C-alpha positions as CSV (number, residue, x, y, z in Angstrom):
1,M,111.8,109.0,113.3
2,K,111.7,111.7,115.8
3,I,109.9,111.1,119.4
4,E,109.1,114.1,121.6
5,W,107.7,114.7,125.3
6,I,107.3,117.7,127.6
7,Y,108.1,116.6,131.3
8,N,105.5,118.1,133.7
9,E,105.9,116.3,136.8
10,E,107.0,118.6,139.9
11,N,109.8,116.4,141.2
12,N,113.1,116.5,139.1
13,C,113.6,112.8,137.7
14,H,116.7,111.2,136.2
15,L,116.7,110.9,132.4
16,K,117.1,107.2,132.6
17,T,114.5,106.6,134.8
18,F,112.0,108.7,132.6
19,L,112.7,106.6,129.3
20,K,112.2,103.6,131.4
21,Q,108.5,104.8,132.3
22,K,108.0,105.5,128.6
23,G,108.7,102.2,127.6
24,V,112.5,102.8,126.3
25,S,114.3,99.8,126.8
26,R,118.2,99.7,127.8
27,R,118.7,98.0,124.6
28,L,117.1,100.4,122.5
29,S,118.9,103.3,124.4
30,A,121.9,102.1,123.9
31,K,121.0,101.7,119.9
32,I,120.3,105.5,120.1
33,R,123.7,106.1,121.5
34,H,125.5,104.2,119.4
35,E,124.0,103.7,115.8
36,G,123.5,106.9,114.7
37,G,120.4,108.2,116.8
38,Q,120.2,111.2,119.3
39,L,118.8,111.5,122.7
40,L,118.2,115.5,123.3
41,V,117.1,117.3,126.1
42,N,115.8,121.0,125.6
43,N,117.5,120.3,121.5
44,T,121.1,119.9,123.5
45,S,122.5,116.5,123.3
46,G,121.8,114.3,126.5
47,R,123.4,111.7,128.6
48,I,120.8,109.0,130.4
49,V,122.3,110.1,134.3
50,D,120.9,113.5,133.4
51,Q,118.5,115.2,135.7
52,I,115.3,116.6,133.8
53,K,112.9,118.9,135.5
54,K,109.3,119.9,134.9
55,G,109.0,122.1,131.5
56,D,112.4,119.9,130.1
57,K,111.5,118.8,126.3
58,I,112.8,115.3,125.5
59,T,113.6,114.3,122.2
60,I,114.8,110.8,121.0
61,I,115.5,110.2,117.2
62,L,115.6,106.9,116.6
63,P,118.5,105.6,114.3
64,P,118.1,104.3,110.5
65,E,117.2,100.3,110.7
66,H,119.1,97.8,108.6
67,P,117.8,94.4,107.7
68,R,119.5,91.7,110.0
69,K,119.3,88.9,106.7
70,E,118.9,89.2,102.9
71,A,117.0,92.2,102.1
72,V,113.5,91.5,101.5
73,I,112.3,91.6,97.8
74,P,109.4,94.3,97.6
75,S,106.2,93.4,96.3
76,Y,103.5,96.4,94.5
77,V,100.6,94.2,94.9
78,P,98.4,96.9,96.4
79,L,97.2,96.8,99.9
80,D,94.0,96.8,101.7
81,I,95.0,99.9,104.1
82,V,92.3,100.0,107.3
83,Y,94.4,102.7,109.1
84,E,97.7,104.5,109.0
85,D,100.0,106.9,111.0
86,D,103.2,107.6,111.9
87,H,103.9,104.7,114.0
88,Y,101.2,102.1,113.2
89,L,100.0,100.5,109.7
90,I,97.0,98.1,110.0
91,V,96.2,96.2,106.8
92,N,93.3,93.6,106.0
93,K,95.3,90.5,104.9
94,P,93.9,88.4,101.9
95,A,93.7,84.6,101.9
96,R,96.4,82.6,100.4
97,L,98.9,85.1,101.0
98,T,101.5,84.6,104.4
99,T,102.4,87.0,106.7
100,I,105.9,87.1,106.1
101,P,108.3,85.4,103.1
102,S,109.0,81.6,103.6
103,P,111.9,79.6,101.7
104,L,109.1,79.0,99.0
105,T,109.8,80.9,95.8
106,E,106.4,82.4,95.5
107,Q,105.8,83.3,99.4
108,R,109.6,84.5,99.3
109,T,108.5,87.3,96.9
110,D,104.8,87.8,97.6
111,S,103.9,87.9,101.3
112,L,102.6,90.5,103.0
113,V,105.8,91.5,104.2
114,N,106.9,91.9,100.6
115,R,104.1,94.1,99.8
116,I,104.6,96.3,103.0
117,V,108.3,96.7,101.8
118,G,107.0,97.7,98.5
119,Y,104.3,100.1,99.7
120,Y,107.3,101.7,101.9
121,K,109.2,102.4,98.7
122,L,106.7,103.6,96.7
123,R,106.2,106.5,99.2
124,G,109.9,107.3,100.0
125,Y,109.9,105.7,103.4
126,A,113.3,105.6,104.6
127,Q,111.9,102.7,106.9
128,T,111.9,99.6,105.0
129,V,112.1,97.1,108.2
130,V,108.7,95.6,108.7
131,H,107.4,95.1,112.4
132,I,104.8,92.1,112.3
133,A,103.2,92.9,115.5
134,T,100.0,90.6,114.9
135,R,100.4,87.8,112.7
136,L,97.6,85.5,110.9
137,D,97.7,82.1,108.9
138,R,98.2,82.0,105.3
139,D,94.6,81.3,104.9
140,T,93.1,83.6,107.4
141,T,91.9,86.7,106.2
142,G,92.0,90.0,108.3
143,L,93.5,93.0,110.5
144,V,96.9,92.8,110.9
145,L,98.8,95.2,112.9
146,V,102.1,96.7,111.5
147,A,104.6,98.7,113.6
148,K,106.5,101.1,111.8
149,H,109.4,101.7,113.7
150,R,111.2,99.5,116.5
151,Y,110.1,101.9,119.4
152,A,106.1,101.2,118.4
153,H,106.8,97.7,118.3
154,A,108.3,97.4,121.6
155,L,105.2,99.6,123.1
156,I,102.7,97.0,121.2
157,D,104.9,93.8,122.5
158,Q,104.5,95.0,126.1
159,Q,100.5,94.9,125.5
160,Q,101.0,91.7,124.1
161,H,102.7,90.1,126.9
162,A,100.2,91.7,129.2
163,H,97.4,90.2,127.1
164,T,95.6,93.8,126.7
165,I,95.6,93.6,122.8
166,K,91.9,92.3,122.1
167,K,91.3,90.4,118.7
168,E,88.0,88.9,117.8
169,Y,87.5,86.7,114.9
170,L,84.5,85.5,113.1
171,A,84.5,81.9,111.9
172,L,82.2,79.5,110.6
173,L,82.2,75.8,112.6
174,T,81.4,72.6,111.1
175,G,77.6,71.3,112.2
176,K,75.2,72.7,114.7
177,L,75.6,74.0,117.4
178,T,73.6,75.7,120.0
179,N,75.3,76.8,123.1
180,P,75.4,80.5,123.2
181,H,78.9,81.4,124.7
182,F,81.7,79.0,126.2
183,I,85.3,79.1,126.7
184,V,87.7,76.6,125.9
185,N,90.8,76.1,128.3
186,L,93.0,73.4,127.1
187,P,96.9,73.4,126.1
188,I,98.3,73.3,122.4
189,G,101.4,71.3,121.4
190,R,102.8,70.2,118.1
191,Q,101.4,66.9,116.7
192,E,103.7,64.3,116.4
193,G,105.6,63.6,113.1
194,S,104.4,67.5,112.0
195,L,106.0,70.4,111.3
196,I,102.9,72.0,111.0
197,K,99.9,70.6,112.8
198,R,99.0,71.2,116.2
199,R,96.8,69.5,118.3
200,V,95.6,69.7,122.4
201,V,98.2,68.1,124.4
202,A,98.4,68.3,127.8
203,S,102.1,69.0,127.5
204,G,101.6,71.9,125.4
205,Q,101.3,75.5,126.4
206,F,98.3,77.5,127.8
207,A,95.2,78.4,125.6
208,K,92.3,79.9,125.9
209,T,89.4,80.7,123.3
210,Q,86.1,82.4,124.2
211,Y,83.3,81.6,121.4
212,W,80.0,83.2,121.2
213,Y,77.2,82.0,119.0
214,K,76.3,84.5,116.3
215,K,73.4,82.2,114.0
216,S,73.3,79.0,112.3
217,V,73.9,78.5,108.6
218,G,73.4,75.8,106.3
219,Q,75.2,73.0,108.0
220,A,77.4,75.0,110.1
221,T,77.4,77.4,112.4
222,L,78.9,81.1,112.5
223,Y,80.7,82.0,116.2
224,R,82.5,85.2,117.2
225,I,85.6,84.4,118.9
226,Q,88.4,85.8,121.2
227,L,91.7,84.7,121.5
228,H,93.2,85.4,125.1
229,T,96.3,84.1,124.0
230,G,98.2,83.2,120.6
231,R,99.0,79.8,120.2
232,T,99.6,78.9,116.3
233,H,96.5,77.6,114.9
234,Q,94.7,77.8,118.3
235,I,91.1,78.7,117.2
236,R,91.8,76.0,114.5
237,V,92.6,73.2,116.9
238,H,90.0,74.0,119.5
239,S,87.9,74.1,117.1
240,A,88.6,70.8,115.8
241,Y,88.9,69.2,119.2
242,L,85.3,70.1,119.9
243,K,84.4,68.1,117.0
244,H,83.2,70.8,114.7
245,P,86.4,72.1,112.8
246,L,86.3,75.3,110.8
247,L,84.5,74.8,107.5
248,G,87.2,74.1,104.5
249,D,89.8,73.6,107.0
250,R,91.6,70.7,105.0
251,L,94.5,70.4,107.8
252,Y,92.3,69.7,110.6
253,D,89.3,67.8,108.5
254,G,86.8,70.6,108.1
255,A,83.9,70.2,105.6
256,K,84.5,71.1,102.1
257,V,81.9,73.6,101.2
258,L,82.1,75.6,97.9
259,P,82.9,78.8,97.8
260,L,85.4,78.3,100.5
261,Q,88.7,76.8,99.6
262,R,90.4,77.6,103.2
263,Q,89.8,77.8,106.4
264,A,86.6,79.9,107.5
265,L,88.1,82.2,109.5
266,H,88.4,86.4,109.5
267,C,90.1,88.4,111.9
268,A,87.3,91.1,112.2
269,Y,88.4,93.4,115.1
270,L,91.1,94.5,116.7
271,R,91.7,97.0,119.8
272,F,94.6,97.8,121.3
273,Y,96.2,100.9,123.3
274,H,97.8,103.7,121.0
275,P,101.0,104.7,123.2
276,F,101.5,108.1,120.9
277,L,97.7,108.9,120.8
278,E,97.5,107.7,124.6
279,K,94.0,106.3,124.0
280,D,92.4,103.1,123.0
281,V,91.9,102.8,119.1
282,E,89.6,100.2,117.7
283,F,89.3,98.7,114.0
284,T,86.8,96.5,112.2
285,C,86.9,94.7,109.0
286,E,83.9,93.1,107.1
287,L,83.5,89.6,106.0
288,P,85.5,88.5,102.6
289,R,83.7,87.8,99.7
290,D,83.9,83.9,100.0
291,M,82.5,83.8,103.7
292,Q,79.8,86.3,102.7
293,Q,78.6,84.4,99.5
294,Y,78.3,80.9,101.9
295,L,76.0,83.1,104.5
296,A,74.5,84.6,101.4
297,N,73.5,81.2,100.0
298,N,73.0,78.9,103.2
């Protein structure tokens, strides 16, 4: 992957300073220099101590990436691609699919990461390391952001730490609620005796979830929800704490209602700053069939 910039400032600048401003970390800079990448100024090999001047072209060529562990087994189940360019891939993840492989046999060979590796291989991409930027639970559907190289991932990671990536969900909460808008600020930690389940607990990590009422549907209420933090099971835990767990959420005692056979949670909206296009981009994704059917039948 080759990335280029033109330096347009009047004052000269150390190349090291320029790269830092562009989000190239010291670690990535070292990998470029020592692991087969290139750092060029005006198409000539450069050093981070060099000075650059207005009009100079700076180029980094990222070194090839190799899996840290055992190579991921490709799966060739088609992806539902919402957006793709040289740097990012956004997919609509279906239910009953883990985001990353797990030791379980089925989930080791057919997770979202396995499918992305298969997609890359079919298209002859040299890159087979998958950088998941936003992850969803196995039975949560919707938008997942994937970086296609380590530099793109690092730039998104900065936005995640700054909480500037906006993700909104649509969720069906058990029971009738009428509050048009509210915020839950409650810490989340592990449930004692469980490796999976979480709960609201004073010693947990800060978690903030914002809810907007959409409509009442049957014995449930549809809400639009924004995450301001990214704790495991955050929406599920906060909703259960309110005594209104998500429909179909067996782990947190949500009502069992057909056709839902999983928690009624869908990531429907994603907005982030695209550092290579230098502008905000946003994406939407319609509800999956099971949630649509519930809404249509109630």
